[in-house]
C-alpha positions in Angstrom: -91.8 -9.2 44.0 -88.4 -9.4 43.0 -86.4 -8.3 39.4 -84.2 -11.5 38.6 -81.6 -9.2 36.2 -81.1 -6.9 39.2 -78.0 -7.6 41.2 -77.8 -7.5 44.9 -77.8 -4.2 47.2 -74.4 -3.1 47.9 -72.4 -4.6 44.2 -71.9 -3.5 41.4 -73.5 -5.2 38.6 -70.4 -7.4 36.4 -71.2 -8.4 32.6 -71.1 -12.1 32.2 -68.0 -14.1 31.7 -66.1 -11.0 33.3 -63.2 -11.4 35.7 -63.9 -10.5 39.0 -62.0 -7.4 40.5 -59.1 -7.8 41.7 -59.1 -6.6 45.6 -55.5 -6.5 47.3 -55.0 -7.0 51.4 -53.8 -3.7 53.5 -50.6 -5.7 53.4 -49.9 -6.5 49.7 -51.3 -2.4 49.3 -48.6 -1.1 51.4 -45.8 -3.1 50.1 -47.1 -1.5 46.4 -47.0 1.9 47.7 -43.3 1.2 49.5 -41.9 -0.2 45.6 -43.4 2.8 44.1 -42.2 5.5 46.3 -38.5 4.1 46.0 -38.8 3.9 42.3 -39.8 7.3 42.2 -36.9 8.7 44.3 -34.8 6.3 42.4 -35.8 8.1 39.3 -35.9 11.7 40.3 -32.2 10.4 42.2 -30.9 9.8 38.8 -32.5 12.8 37.2 -30.8 14.4 39.7 -27.1 13.3 39.6 -27.0 14.1 35.5 -28.0 17.3 36.0 -25.3 17.3 38.5 -23.3 16.1 36.7 -23.7 18.2 33.5 -23.6 21.9 35.5 -20.8 20.9 38.0 -18.8 19.1 36.1 -19.1 20.3 31.9 -17.5 18.6 29.6 -13.7 19.6 29.0 -13.0 22.1 26.3 -11.4 20.0 23.2 -8.8 21.4 21.6 -7.0 21.1 17.9 -3.9 22.2 16.0 -4.6 26.1 15.6 -6.1 27.3 18.7 -5.0 29.6 21.4 -4.5 28.9 24.7 -3.6 31.2 27.8 -1.8 29.0 29.9 -1.5 29.4 33.6 -0.3 27.6 37.6 3.0 27.0 37.1 4.7 23.4 36.2 2.9 21.4 39.0 -0.9 23.1 39.1 -0.9 24.1 35.3 -4.0 24.9 33.7 -4.9 25.9 30.3 -8.0 27.4 29.1 -9.0 28.2 25.4 -9.0 31.7 24.0 -9.4 34.4 21.3 -5.5 34.2 19.2 -5.6 38.2 19.4 -5.9 37.8 23.6 -2.9 39.0 25.1 -2.7 36.2 27.1 -3.0 33.8 24.2 1.0 32.9 24.7 0.7 29.6 23.2 -1.1 27.8 20.2 -1.8 23.9 19.9 0.5 22.1 17.6 -0.5 18.8 18.1 -3.4 17.2 20.4 -1.8 13.7 21.7 -4.6 11.6 23.5 -2.1 9.7 25.3 -0.8 12.1 28.0 2.3 9.9 28.5 3.6 10.8 24.6 6.6 12.8 23.8 6.1 15.9 21.7 8.2 15.5 18.4 11.0 18.7 19.0 12.0 20.0 22.9 11.0 23.3 21.6 7.3 22.6 22.2 5.8 23.7 25.9 3.1 21.0 26.9 0.3 20.5 28.9 -0.8 16.9 30.5 -4.2 16.5 31.7 -4.4 13.0 33.4 -6.8 11.3 36.2 -9.8 12.8 36.9 -12.7 12.2 35.3 -11.8 14.2 32.4 -10.3 12.7 29.2 -6.5 12.5 29.2 -4.8 14.3 26.9 -1.3 15.6 26.0 -0.9 19.3 24.1 1.9 20.4 22.2 2.2 24.3 22.3 4.0 26.1 20.1 4.6 30.3 20.6 1.5 32.3 19.3 3.6 35.0 17.9 4.3 37.6 15.5 7.4 39.7 14.1 8.1 42.1 16.8 6.1 40.6 20.2 8.5 40.6 23.2 7.9 37.6 25.1 9.4 37.0 29.0 10.9 33.9 28.6 12.5 31.9 31.9 15.5 30.3 30.9 15.0 27.1 32.9 11.2 26.4 32.2 9.1 25.7 28.9 5.6 27.0 28.9 6.0 29.5 31.4 6.3 32.4 28.5 4.6 35.6 28.8 3.9 38.2 26.1 5.3 41.4 27.4 5.6 45.1 26.2 9.1 45.6 24.2 9.9 48.1 27.3 8.8 46.0 29.8 12.1 44.7 32.4 10.6 41.8 31.9 11.2 41.1 28.2 14.7 39.2 27.5 13.3 37.9 24.3 12.0 39.7 20.5 10.3 37.8 18.0 12.5 38.5 14.9 10.7 36.3 11.6 7.9 33.6 12.3 8.8 31.4 9.2 5.8 29.4 7.9 7.4 26.4 6.1 10.0 25.9 7.4 11.1 23.7 10.6 14.8 25.1 10.8 17.0 27.2 12.7 19.3 28.3 9.7 16.0 30.4 8.2 16.7 32.8 11.4 19.2 36.3 11.0 22.2 34.8 13.3 21.1 37.2 15.9 18.4 35.0 16.9 19.5 31.4 15.9 20.4 30.6 19.2 17.2 30.5 21.0 14.6 29.7 17.8 12.0 27.8 18.4 12.0 25.0 15.5 8.4 22.9 15.5 7.7 20.4 12.6 4.4 20.4 13.7 3.1 23.0 12.8 6.0 23.4 10.6 7.7 26.6 11.6 10.7 28.7 13.6 10.0 30.9 15.6 13.0 33.3 15.7 14.0 34.7 18.7 16.8 37.7 18.9 17.6 40.1 21.8 15.3 42.9 23.0 16.7 46.1 21.0 17.9 48.7 24.0 
């Protein structure tokens, strides 16, 4: 005798009104496996690309007026690095940050650093001497931006800071022996008086 409610042997019971389970052909299973594999590889590749971009190309440091920087590399391979203002290599201070690397600094006294091309932001830094009274520098006669802080007794020393006048952008603020080589900056408003190194 058979039980009318028992399912036929080998099949799971199906509730009345339930949809029949979907069975995929072996070809459909292969296609789904390939698609899922491609999606998984794309997700892993995307995550790896983001990590590599952040690690290998870190965001450039942001600069603001008053930050001190160390420059190097000369005119054609210039580099700039933000450093503590008390660092011996901190020859310059950012006077102005310009979004346009082709823009002009407001006076010829500024040295400048331009960041162009590549994946980094483009900008120009207008740089003022990070100087205190009594500091000595090696200042090339031709190229701004290649100044170096040096010991006053060094053979390289060719200029000494006789005075730094904040709030004034006028060579007339300097003593007569410091006027010719003075650096006048409109922003921040400052005059760096540069005289000869005492013998």
